[in-house]
C-alpha positions as CSV (number, residue, x, y, z in Angstrom):
1,M,57.1,102.7,109.0
2,A,58.3,98.9,109.4
3,R,57.9,98.7,105.6
4,G,60.7,101.5,105.3
5,F,63.2,99.5,107.5
6,E,62.3,96.6,105.1
7,S,63.3,98.4,102.0
8,K,66.5,99.5,103.7
9,D,67.3,96.1,104.7
10,V,66.8,94.8,101.1
11,E,68.7,97.8,99.5
12,Y,71.6,96.9,102.0
13,Q,71.6,93.5,101.1
14,Q,71.8,94.2,97.3
15,A,74.6,96.5,97.9
16,E,76.4,93.8,99.7
17,A,75.9,91.4,97.3
18,E,77.4,93.6,94.4
19,R,80.3,94.3,96.6
20,A,81.0,90.8,97.0
21,K,81.1,90.2,93.3
22,N,83.3,93.2,92.8
23,L,85.9,91.7,95.1
24,G,86.5,88.6,93.2
25,P,86.9,85.1,94.3
26,E,87.7,84.6,98.1
27,L,91.4,83.7,98.8
28,S,92.9,81.0,101.0
29,V,94.5,81.4,103.8
30,D,98.1,80.7,102.3
31,E,96.9,83.1,99.2
32,R,96.1,86.0,102.1
33,N,99.5,85.2,103.9
34,A,101.5,85.3,100.2
35,Q,99.8,88.6,99.5
36,A,100.5,90.1,102.8
37,K,104.1,88.9,102.7
38,R,104.6,90.2,99.3
39,R,103.0,93.8,100.2
40,T,105.4,94.0,103.3
41,I,108.2,93.3,101.1
42,E,107.1,96.0,98.6
43,L,106.6,98.4,101.4
44,A,110.1,97.7,102.8
45,L,111.7,98.3,99.3
46,A,109.9,101.6,99.1
47,R,111.2,102.8,102.3
48,A,114.7,101.6,101.6
49,T,114.8,103.5,98.1
50,A,113.6,106.5,99.8
51,D,116.1,106.2,102.5
52,L,118.9,105.7,99.9
53,A,117.9,109.0,98.2
54,S,118.8,111.0,101.3
55,A,121.5,108.8,102.5
56,R,125.0,110.8,102.9
57,S,127.3,108.3,104.4
58,P,128.8,105.9,101.8
59,A,128.7,102.9,104.5
60,H,125.1,103.6,104.9
61,R,124.4,103.7,101.2
62,E,126.0,100.7,100.7
63,M,124.0,99.0,103.4
64,L,120.7,100.3,101.8
65,Q,121.8,99.1,98.2
66,Q,122.3,95.5,99.6
67,A,118.9,95.6,101.4
68,I,117.3,96.7,98.0
69,A,119.0,93.9,96.4
70,T,117.8,91.3,99.0
71,L,114.2,92.8,98.8
72,E,114.3,92.9,95.0
73,A,115.5,89.1,94.9
74,Q,112.7,88.2,97.4
75,L,110.1,89.7,95.2
76,N,111.1,88.1,92.0
77,G,112.0,84.7,93.6
């Protein structure tokens, strides 16, 4: 019975090693923070774009267009 557990453990270790290879190199803290910030900006941009599609008030549309321009500038620069 113990042998079954050992083979499961070896199988798990092999699967974890394969998963680690597929993930690529480990990122530094700064790189992870930069990716998280970019993803946050991308999500905010998607939300503002969706809100713009349903906005009725000219002032609201203008505010959303300015927000979109600012978010796009942050992504590009």
